[in-house]
C-alpha positions in Angstrom: 52.7 41.0 102.2 55.9 42.6 101.0 58.1 39.6 102.2 55.6 37.3 100.0 55.8 39.3 97.0 59.8 39.6 97.2 59.9 35.5 97.6 57.6 35.0 95.0 59.8 37.2 92.5 63.0 35.4 93.4 61.4 32.5 93.0 59.8 32.9 89.3 63.4 34.3 88.3 65.2 31.4 89.5 66.7 32.3 92.9 65.5 29.1 95.0 68.6 29.6 97.6 68.1 33.5 97.7 64.7 32.7 98.7 65.0 30.7 101.3 67.6 32.7 102.6 65.3 35.7 102.4 62.6 33.9 104.3 65.3 32.5 107.0 66.4 36.5 107.5 63.0 37.9 107.8 61.8 35.4 110.3 64.8 36.2 112.7 64.7 40.0 112.5 62.7 42.7 112.9 64.0 45.2 110.2 62.2 43.2 107.3 63.1 45.9 104.4 66.9 46.3 105.0 67.2 42.2 104.5 65.0 42.3 101.3 67.4 44.9 99.9 70.4 43.3 101.0 69.1 39.6 99.6 68.1 41.4 96.3 71.3 43.2 96.0 73.2 39.9 96.4 71.0 38.6 93.8 71.5 41.6 91.4 75.6 40.8 92.0 75.2 37.0 90.9 73.2 38.1 87.7 76.2 40.7 86.7 78.4 37.8 87.1 76.6 35.4 85.0 75.7 37.9 82.4 79.5 39.2 82.4 80.8 35.8 82.3 78.1 35.2 79.0 79.6 37.8 77.2 82.9 36.6 77.8 82.3 33.5 76.3 83.1 31.4 79.4 80.6 28.3 79.8 82.1 25.1 81.3 84.1 27.5 84.0 82.1 30.4 83.9 78.2 30.5 83.5 77.7 27.0 84.1 79.3 26.9 87.6 77.8 30.3 88.3 74.2 29.1 87.7 74.5 26.0 89.4 76.0 27.8 92.5 73.4 30.7 92.8 70.5 27.9 91.8 69.3 30.2 89.0 67.6 28.4 85.9 68.8 29.2 82.5 65.9 31.5 81.7 67.1 34.3 83.7 67.2 37.7 82.3 69.2 40.9 82.8 67.7 44.4 83.5 67.1 45.2 80.0 65.2 42.1 79.3 68.1 40.1 77.7 68.8 36.5 78.5 71.5 34.5 78.1 71.0 33.1 74.8 70.7 36.7 73.7 74.5 37.1 75.2 75.7 33.8 73.5 74.1 34.9 69.9 75.2 38.8 70.1 78.9 38.4 71.9 82.0 38.4 69.7 85.5 37.8 70.2 88.4 39.9 69.5 88.5 38.8 65.8 84.3 39.2 65.3 83.7 35.7 65.5 81.0 34.3 67.8 82.5 34.3 71.7 80.5 30.8 72.0 81.2 27.7 70.2 78.2 25.7 68.7 79.1 22.7 71.4 79.0 25.2 74.2 75.8 26.3 73.4 74.1 22.9 73.0 75.6 21.9 76.4 74.1 25.2 78.1 70.7 24.4 76.6 70.7 21.0 77.6 72.0 21.2 80.6 70.2 24.0 81.8 66.8 23.2 79.9 66.8 26.5 78.1 64.5 27.1 75.2 64.8 30.0 73.2 62.1 32.4 72.7 61.2 33.7 69.3 63.9 36.8 69.1 66.6 34.3 70.5 65.4 31.5 67.7 65.9 33.7 65.0 69.6 34.9 66.2 70.6 31.4 67.2 69.3 30.3 63.6 71.3 32.8 62.0 74.2 32.0 64.3 74.5 28.2 63.0 74.1 29.1 59.4 77.6 28.3 58.1 78.4 31.4 55.8 81.7 31.4 53.9 83.3 34.1 56.2 82.1 31.9 59.4 83.7 28.7 58.1 87.1 30.8 57.5 87.0 31.9 60.9 85.8 28.9 62.5 88.8 26.8 60.4 91.4 29.4 61.4 90.5 29.1 64.9 90.4 25.0 64.9 86.6 25.2 65.6 85.4 23.7 62.5 85.2 20.3 61.1 86.5 19.4 57.5 84.3 18.9 54.6 83.4 15.0 54.4 85.5 13.7 51.6 84.1 10.1 51.3 82.7 8.5 48.1 79.5 9.2 46.9 77.0 6.7 46.0 
């Protein structure tokens, strides 16, 4: 019974490979609780790594690789219930600019089929709105596009 509950929790949370390992371990040993704790500890370490990389603003060689290697979905949440999108929206770099670029955010949402919930959507919509201060910061970082100076007609 406990094994099924642990497997269902891991599958729901996005740990397909970990759930498979758990079933293999439990079927081959007698002390099931020890192995369940070990797998959950590994699962927790993988999640911690994902959220640490997300808070640092590392997508291509960080969050993307870790999610694919661990077979997690883009909708995983930390122990406080915060999603990766929450980290994307709230984490700042050293000069108070967003740690993630809009391009990396769009790639993350497309690659991992991650849709924002209502709270994340409000924060992400705020981030994508170009304020003068945000435009100055983006220009200083070289991430802003110059305004179109073509003819009006």
